[in-house]
N, C-alpha and C positions, 0 to 999 in steps of 0.2 A: 670540429675543422671550420664549420656554419658557423658556432657560437663565438670563435675567435674571430672570422672575418668580420662578423655583426658589432662585434666590441672595438675593434680598430675601426671601423665606418663609424660609430655613435664618437669615438674618439676624437677623431676627423672632423665630424660635422659641430662638436663643440667648440676646437679649436679655431673653426672659421666661424662660427657664429660670434665666438671671443675678439675674434682679430673684425670682425665686419662693427662690432661694439663700439672698439676700441676706434677705428676710423671715423666710425658717425659722431663721437662723439668731438672728434677733431675736424670735424667736415668742413668748419671755416677758417681752416688754416689755408694761408698761400704759400706752393712752395717757386722759388725762384730759382732759376739756374745757370743765371750769370751770361756762357757765354754762347752756350749750344741749347737748342730744341729738342736732338735726337736725345733718345735713348741711349744710355751710357753702356746696355749688355751687347748695342749693336756696334761699339766703336772698341778698334782697337787701341788700347793705353799701357801705359808702363809707368816705373815707377821712378819719384826725381827724389835727391835730397839736394839742397842749398850746401848744405855740411861738408857733402861728399865731391860737388861739382865746382864749389870755390873755396871751401873751408872758413866761410862765416857762418857764426854761430847765430847772429843778429840780422840775419836777412831771411825775411818771409813772405811765401808766395799769396798774393793778393789777388783778389776777385771784386771788381766793380758792381755793384747792384743797382735798381732803382727803382724806389720802395713805390708800390700801386697807388697808395694817397698818402697826402698828409700825413705825420704823426702814426705811419704805420708801426707796428709793434715786432720787432723783430725777438722771437723767440728761441728757438732751434739755429743750430749749423749743423748742414752732413759734410762729411770730410772723405772721401775715397783715401786711405793711407795702409800700411801695413808694418806691423812689429814683426818685425823678422825672427820665423821659425827654424831653429834646427832639426831635418829631418832625421840626422843621424842616430842623436841623443836625445831627439825629442823633446827640447827646449827651448823656450823662449828669450828672449832678447832681456836683459836685465832692464828694471824700470829706470826711465829716464824721462826729463820735463820736455814736454811741447807747450806749446803756448800759441794763442789766440786774442787777437786784437778786434773789436768793431771800432771804426772809422768813421766821421763824417765827408761829405762832399768836400772840405779842407782839410781832411784829413787828421780833424781834432780827435783824438782819443774819447772814445766812447763809454769804450770796458774793455777789462783785462782780465783772463784768465790764465792760469799754468793750473798742469794736471801730470800724472804720467801718461804715460801713452799707453800701456798694457791695462788701464781702465777702460777702454774705447775700442781700442785695437788687436785685443789680442785673440788672433786667430791665426789658423795656418794655413790663409790665403789673402789677400787684400780685400776689404770689406768696407763699406760705407757705415759710420760712426755717426748718429744724430747725440748732437750734446747740447744738451738744454741749458739758456743763458738766460738770467733777470731779463723780463721785460725792459727792452731798449728802443726808445721810441726813435724811426728817420724819418727825415723826409727829403726826396730827392735821392741823389745819388750816395751810395755811401759803401766801404770798403768791408769785406773779411781778410784779414792778413792770419796766415799760419804760418809756424814755424817749426819746420820738422826737427831740428836741433840732431838730426843725424838719427834720433830714436824711430820716428815713424816716415819713412817718407812716401811724399803723396803723390796720387794719381796724377797722369797729365796726358794728354791726348793733344799729337802731332795736326799744328793747322797751317795754312798758307798765312794769315795775318792773326794775332795774338789777341783781336778783339778787345775784351775787359780785363784781359787778366796780364797780370804784372808782377815783376820781383819789388819789396819795399825794403827801405833800410835809410837808417835815419831820419826819415819824415821826407822821404824822394822816391818818386815811381818811374820806372820802367819798365819799356812791354817786356812781356815774357819772350824774348827772343833772342838768338844769337847766332855770330856770323860764324861759319867754317872757314878759317884759313886754307885750309888744300884747295876748296874747290868755290868759294867765293860766293858761297850758299847761306841764306839763312835762314834759321830752322823756328818755328813759331812754337808755342805751348798755351794749351788752354787748363787751366788745373781744373780738378774736379771736385768746385766745392758749391754746396749749395744753402740758400738761406731758406728758412721758414719763419712765416710772424702770420699776424691779423689784424683786422683794421681795429 
């Protein structure tokens, strides 16, 4: 029994050491959180799909970020989303395409990427997926746009004002907020998207 405990402890120590080395190697990376400085684990979030809400395939969930320095290199995007898991027969949703765009402050396209959602969000619950992109230099404000395409709904947090979160379609941005006809109330969202890069 003691030998088993020792082996488990050594394995855990090795895993921690490996993780520490990986973080040390990437210590020059900067994480941009867009709208909120809170830890997402402290928030109550839900899932949103532009296709489910509006029936529009080319409607994206966008977040505006500001580069820490001119010529900052965007290298990764983190998105909380979910490829549905059927608990009854223990199967995942079939592969469908999601898409990510990087746009500058004038909404000019800098980078575009499409892949199947199950490459990143294959889990029995919503997860943050880290998606690597080629180094993309940005200065000032820039946008990360995610198209869920009903393949992997994105995480959202309800807020009083949408801040830096938007809906994007055909070159146009609008705040991520909606009016309720019954109560005349406005509901705003923050999309759970992060940007990672370095100088």
